[in-house]
C-alpha positions as CSV (number, residue, x, y, z in Angstrom):
1,M,-6.3,12.4,60.5
2,D,-3.9,9.9,59.2
3,S,-6.4,8.1,57.4
4,I,-7.5,11.0,55.8
5,A,-3.8,11.1,54.5
6,L,-3.7,7.9,53.9
7,L,-6.7,8.0,51.5
8,C,-5.5,11.1,50.0
9,T,-2.1,9.2,49.1
10,G,-3.9,6.1,48.0
11,A,-5.8,7.9,45.6
12,L,-2.4,10.2,44.3
13,I,-1.5,7.1,43.5
14,A,-4.0,5.2,41.9
15,G,-4.0,8.9,39.5
16,G,-0.9,8.3,38.8
17,I,-0.7,5.0,37.6
18,Y,-4.1,5.5,35.5
19,W,-2.4,8.8,34.2
20,F,1.1,7.0,33.4
21,V,-0.8,3.9,31.9
22,C,-3.8,5.0,30.4
23,I,-2.9,9.1,28.8
24,L,1.1,9.1,29.1
25,G,2.9,7.6,26.4
26,P,0.7,7.2,23.2
27,A,1.6,9.3,20.3
28,E,0.6,12.5,18.9
29,Q,-3.0,11.6,17.5
30,K,-3.9,9.0,20.6
31,G,-5.5,6.4,18.4
32,K,-4.2,3.7,20.8
33,R,-4.2,3.1,24.4
34,A,-1.9,0.8,26.3
35,V,-4.6,-0.8,28.2
36,D,-6.2,-2.1,24.2
37,L,-2.5,-3.5,22.8
38,S,-3.3,-6.5,21.1
39,G,-1.7,-9.0,18.8
40,G,-3.7,-7.8,16.3
41,S,-5.1,-10.6,14.4
42,I,-3.5,-12.9,16.3
43,S,-5.3,-14.3,19.7
44,A,-3.1,-13.5,23.3
45,E,-2.2,-17.0,24.3
46,K,-0.5,-17.3,20.0
47,V,1.5,-13.9,20.5
48,Q,4.3,-15.3,22.2
49,D,4.5,-18.0,19.5
50,N,4.1,-15.9,17.0
51,Y,7.0,-13.9,17.6
52,K,9.4,-16.8,18.2
53,Q,8.1,-18.1,14.3
54,Y,8.9,-14.4,12.9
55,W,12.5,-14.5,14.5
56,S,12.7,-18.5,13.1
57,F,12.4,-16.6,9.7
58,F,15.5,-15.2,10.0
59,R,17.6,-18.3,11.2
60,R,16.9,-19.9,7.6
61,P,18.3,-17.6,5.2
62,K,17.1,-19.4,2.6
63,E,13.8,-18.9,3.1
64,I,13.3,-15.1,2.6
65,E,14.6,-16.0,-0.6
66,T,11.1,-17.8,-1.0
67,A,8.7,-15.2,-2.4
68,E,5.8,-17.4,-1.5
69,K,6.4,-17.2,2.5
70,V,7.3,-13.6,2.9
71,P,4.2,-12.2,2.6
72,D,2.5,-14.2,5.3
73,F,6.1,-13.1,7.4
74,V,4.7,-9.8,7.1
75,D,1.4,-10.3,7.9
76,T,2.8,-11.8,11.1
77,F,4.8,-8.8,11.8
78,Y,2.0,-6.5,11.2
79,N,-0.1,-8.3,13.7
80,L,2.6,-7.8,16.2
81,V,3.2,-4.1,16.1
82,T,0.6,-2.1,14.7
83,D,-0.9,-1.4,18.0
84,I,2.3,-0.7,19.7
85,Y,3.2,1.5,16.6
86,E,-0.3,3.5,16.8
87,W,0.3,3.8,20.7
88,G,3.6,5.0,20.6
89,W,4.5,6.5,17.4
90,G,1.1,7.5,15.6
91,Q,-0.8,6.5,12.7
92,S,1.8,6.7,9.7
93,F,3.7,4.2,9.8
94,H,6.8,5.8,8.4
95,F,9.8,8.4,8.8
96,S,10.2,12.4,7.6
97,P,12.6,15.0,7.8
98,S,12.8,16.9,10.9
99,I,11.5,21.0,10.4
100,P,12.3,23.5,12.7
101,G,9.2,25.0,14.1
102,K,7.3,21.9,13.6
103,S,6.0,18.9,15.2
104,H,6.8,15.3,14.5
105,L,3.1,15.4,13.3
106,E,2.8,18.3,11.1
107,A,6.5,17.2,9.6
108,T,5.0,13.9,8.8
109,R,1.9,15.4,7.3
110,L,3.8,18.0,5.1
111,H,6.1,14.8,3.9
112,E,2.9,12.4,2.9
113,E,1.0,15.7,1.0
114,M,4.4,15.9,-1.4
115,A,4.0,12.1,-2.4
116,V,0.4,13.4,-3.6
117,D,1.7,16.7,-5.1
118,L,4.0,15.2,-7.1
119,I,1.9,12.8,-8.5
120,N,-0.3,15.9,-10.4
121,V,-3.6,14.4,-8.6
122,K,-6.8,16.6,-9.3
123,P,-9.9,16.1,-6.8
124,G,-12.0,13.1,-7.2
125,D,-9.2,11.5,-9.1
126,R,-8.8,8.0,-7.7
127,I,-5.6,6.8,-6.5
128,L,-3.6,3.8,-5.2
129,D,-1.5,3.7,-1.4
130,V,0.2,1.0,-2.0
131,G,0.7,-0.6,1.5
132,C,-1.8,1.6,3.6
133,G,-1.0,0.3,6.5
134,V,-3.7,2.2,9.2
135,G,-4.2,4.8,7.0
136,G,-2.6,7.8,8.2
137,P,-1.1,9.0,5.1
138,M,-3.9,8.1,3.4
139,R,-6.3,10.7,5.3
140,S,-4.0,13.5,5.2
141,I,-3.6,12.6,1.1
142,A,-7.4,12.7,0.8
143,A,-7.8,15.8,2.5
144,H,-5.0,17.6,1.1
145,S,-6.4,16.6,-2.5
146,R,-9.5,15.9,-2.0
147,A,-8.6,12.1,-4.1
148,K,-10.6,9.2,-3.8
149,V,-7.8,7.0,-2.3
150,V,-7.9,3.4,-1.8
151,G,-5.5,1.9,0.1
152,I,-4.4,-1.9,-0.1
153,T,-2.9,-3.7,3.0
154,I,-1.9,-7.6,3.5
155,N,-3.0,-7.4,7.1
156,D,-6.6,-7.7,7.8
157,Y,-5.7,-6.3,11.4
158,Q,-5.2,-2.9,9.5
159,V,-8.1,-2.8,7.5
160,S,-10.4,-2.9,10.5
161,R,-8.1,-0.1,12.3
162,A,-7.9,2.3,8.7
163,R,-11.7,2.0,8.0
164,M,-12.3,2.8,12.4
165,H,-9.9,6.0,12.2
166,N,-11.6,6.4,8.0
167,K,-15.4,6.6,9.8
168,K,-14.1,9.0,13.0
169,A,-12.1,11.3,10.8
170,G,-15.3,12.0,8.4
171,L,-13.4,10.6,5.1
172,D,-14.5,7.6,4.7
173,S,-15.9,9.0,1.5
174,L,-13.1,9.5,0.2
175,C,-11.0,6.7,1.4
176,E,-11.3,2.8,0.9
177,V,-9.1,-0.2,2.1
178,V,-8.6,-3.5,0.5
179,Q,-7.2,-6.4,2.2
180,G,-5.0,-7.8,-0.1
181,N,-1.2,-8.7,-1.6
182,F,0.5,-5.7,-3.6
183,L,2.5,-8.5,-5.4
184,E,-1.7,-9.6,-6.7
185,M,-3.2,-6.9,-6.4
186,P,-7.7,-7.3,-7.0
187,F,-7.8,-4.1,-9.2
188,P,-8.4,-4.1,-13.0
189,E,-6.0,-2.8,-15.3
190,N,-5.7,1.3,-16.1
191,S,-8.0,1.6,-13.3
192,F,-6.1,4.2,-11.2
193,D,-5.4,7.9,-11.8
194,G,-2.2,7.8,-10.2
195,A,-0.1,5.6,-7.4
196,Y,1.9,6.6,-4.7
197,S,3.7,4.0,-1.9
198,I,5.4,5.4,1.3
199,E,8.1,3.1,3.3
200,A,6.2,0.3,2.2
201,T,7.5,-1.9,-1.5
202,C,11.1,-2.4,1.4
203,H,8.7,-5.7,2.0
204,A,8.5,-7.0,-1.5
205,P,10.3,-10.1,-1.7
206,K,11.0,-8.7,-5.4
207,L,10.5,-4.7,-5.8
208,E,10.0,-5.8,-9.8
209,E,7.0,-7.9,-9.0
210,V,5.3,-5.1,-7.3
211,Y,6.4,-1.9,-9.6
212,A,4.9,-4.2,-12.5
213,E,1.7,-4.6,-10.8
214,I,1.4,-0.9,-10.0
215,F,2.2,-1.0,-13.7
216,R,-0.4,-2.7,-14.3
217,V,-3.4,-0.8,-12.5
218,L,-2.0,2.4,-13.5
219,K,-4.0,4.4,-16.3
220,P,-1.5,5.9,-19.1
221,G,-0.1,8.8,-18.2
222,S,-0.1,8.5,-14.7
223,L,2.5,9.0,-12.4
224,Y,3.5,6.9,-9.6
225,V,5.6,7.8,-6.9
226,S,8.0,6.1,-4.1
227,Y,9.8,6.4,-0.7
228,E,11.9,3.4,-0.7
229,W,13.9,2.1,1.9
230,V,17.7,1.5,0.5
231,T,21.4,1.2,1.4
232,T,23.1,4.5,0.1
233,D,26.5,5.2,-1.8
234,K,27.9,5.7,1.7
235,Y,27.2,1.3,2.8
236,E,30.4,-0.6,2.0
237,S,29.2,-4.5,2.4
238,S,33.1,-5.4,3.5
239,D,32.7,-3.4,6.7
240,P,31.4,-5.3,9.2
241,E,30.2,-2.7,11.3
242,H,28.1,-1.6,8.3
243,V,26.5,-5.0,7.7
244,E,25.6,-5.5,11.2
245,V,23.6,-2.4,10.9
246,I,21.3,-3.1,7.9
247,Q,21.0,-6.8,8.7
248,G,19.8,-5.5,11.9
249,I,16.7,-2.8,10.5
250,E,16.1,-5.8,8.2
251,R,15.7,-8.1,11.1
252,G,13.8,-5.5,13.1
253,D,11.3,-4.5,10.5
254,A,10.2,-7.3,8.3
255,L,12.5,-7.1,5.4
256,P,13.2,-9.8,2.8
257,G,16.4,-8.1,2.1
258,L,17.4,-4.1,1.6
259,R,18.3,-2.7,-2.2
260,N,20.6,-0.7,-2.8
261,Y,19.8,2.8,-4.4
262,A,21.3,2.5,-7.6
263,D,18.2,-0.4,-7.9
264,I,15.6,1.2,-8.0
265,A,15.6,3.1,-11.0
266,E,16.6,0.4,-13.5
267,T,14.0,-1.7,-12.4
268,A,11.3,1.2,-12.8
269,R,12.3,1.0,-16.5
270,K,12.8,-2.5,-16.6
271,V,8.4,-2.7,-15.9
272,G,8.0,-0.1,-18.3
273,F,8.5,2.9,-16.3
274,E,9.3,6.1,-17.6
275,V,11.7,8.2,-14.5
276,V,10.9,11.5,-14.4
277,K,12.8,12.4,-11.0
278,E,14.7,10.7,-8.0
279,K,16.0,11.9,-5.3
280,D,16.9,11.4,-1.4
281,L,14.5,13.5,1.0
282,A,17.0,12.8,3.8
283,K,19.7,14.8,2.1
284,P,21.0,18.2,3.6
285,P,19.6,20.7,4.0
286,A,16.6,17.9,4.9
287,Q,16.8,18.0,8.8
288,P,17.8,14.4,9.9
289,W,14.7,11.7,10.2
290,W,16.3,9.9,12.9
291,T,15.5,12.6,15.4
292,R,12.8,11.2,16.5
293,L,14.2,8.2,17.3
294,K,16.9,10.1,19.4
295,M,14.5,12.1,21.2
296,G,12.4,9.0,21.7
297,R,14.8,6.9,24.2
298,I,13.2,8.7,27.4
299,A,9.8,7.7,26.0
300,Y,10.9,3.7,24.9
301,W,11.9,3.0,28.5
302,R,8.6,4.7,30.3
303,N,6.7,2.6,27.5
304,H,8.8,-0.5,28.3
305,I,7.8,-0.4,32.1
306,V,3.9,0.4,31.3
307,V,4.3,-2.9,28.3
308,T,6.0,-5.1,30.9
309,I,3.4,-4.1,33.9
310,L,0.3,-4.8,31.3
311,S,2.2,-7.9,30.8
312,A,2.3,-8.9,34.0
313,L,-1.3,-8.5,35.1
314,G,-2.5,-10.5,31.4
315,I,-3.8,-7.4,30.2
316,A,-1.4,-7.2,27.3
317,P,-0.7,-10.2,25.5
318,K,2.8,-12.4,26.6
319,G,5.1,-11.6,24.6
320,T,4.4,-8.4,24.1
321,V,7.2,-7.0,26.2
322,D,9.4,-9.2,23.5
323,V,8.1,-7.6,20.3
324,H,8.7,-3.7,22.3
325,E,12.0,-4.4,22.9
326,M,12.6,-6.0,19.3
327,L,11.5,-2.4,18.0
328,F,13.8,-0.6,20.6
329,K,17.0,-2.7,19.6
330,T,15.5,-1.8,15.5
331,A,15.4,2.1,16.6
332,D,19.2,2.0,17.6
333,Y,20.2,0.0,13.7
334,L,17.9,2.5,12.7
335,T,19.3,6.0,14.6
336,K,22.8,4.2,13.0
337,G,22.1,3.9,9.8
338,G,21.0,7.2,9.7
339,D,24.0,9.2,11.4
340,T,26.6,7.0,9.6
341,G,24.9,7.8,6.2
342,I,24.5,3.8,4.7
343,F,20.7,4.2,5.1
344,T,18.2,6.5,4.0
345,P,14.1,5.5,4.4
346,M,13.0,8.1,1.8
347,H,15.2,7.3,-1.2
348,M,12.1,8.9,-3.6
349,I,11.7,7.9,-7.2
350,L,8.9,9.7,-9.4
351,C,7.5,7.5,-12.4
352,R,5.6,7.8,-15.4
353,K,3.1,5.1,-17.2
354,P,4.2,5.7,-21.1
355,E,0.9,7.0,-22.9
356,K,-0.3,4.6,-25.1
357,K,1.1,4.6,-28.8
358,T,-1.8,5.4,-31.2
359,E,-2.4,2.5,-34.0
360,E,-0.9,5.1,-36.4
361,T,2.1,5.7,-34.7
362,S,2.3,1.7,-34.2
363,N,2.3,0.9,-37.5
364,S,4.6,4.1,-38.6
């Protein structure tokens, strides 16, 4: 009888461990399991070294101002965090306002669909996703609009993940993913019927450069919408606590520097866009976007235990624990930014590329 009890106990423990590690913890769309966590395109033995290199970037502030070094820095960041994001957050690497009665997944989808609704595209139109990640927004937008979406991401690992998800969702005929730098996009001018970026252009060292590229590839008369990470009118650069929060967000999210909300429209106009609308989508009556971060604290500790165990067993790369801890600290800064109102990740700007003037109009 004792041996049977021991066997049953062992089976329960084994089953519990399997449930805890392999089932519990993944985000609402289970695209990634804990046992499959990796360093993206970075080999497992080099993950910790790359994590240290990532942090060294901030110990040499002048390098952040060197534009040519930023793309590699951002690429390294997404190699380190992509699997953890997918596992713990989902396939859409962005925030959305909370909606009473709606799940995080539903709120995220509605936030994404609003972006494509704003740019007035039709089924069959070719539109650009600037900084597409693993393609969560791309798939929602393609399914909703039936437009053909071309996404660009600098990270090769995200390209492979996005293509796999597109095929699995049966949307690979509408969704195309290209590896490239959105500061130098491999597309001809006047080739897209619309464009959007969802919390992605914050990684550009100079916003003017990415906006100019988007302007170049859009057809005249087409619309572009962006959800931008910015400091708000409540941010005081003379307040040490405010500065600490913003710098914490920058360090934990691979940002060369957060911009002020007032700079966004000015930059858009500078490259030739007409500004159609501008609004902080996080302001009331919108419900707090950072609620999900607060509610996720128990999930973080659960996931951190899983990551620590997997790393100790050699299943997850050495350094994964450090990356996961960095993301938790960053979540705390993001929450403080939301609570104080000094930061928003969804300052929306809707722009139009002007129609070409006719030769007669130009000569008049």
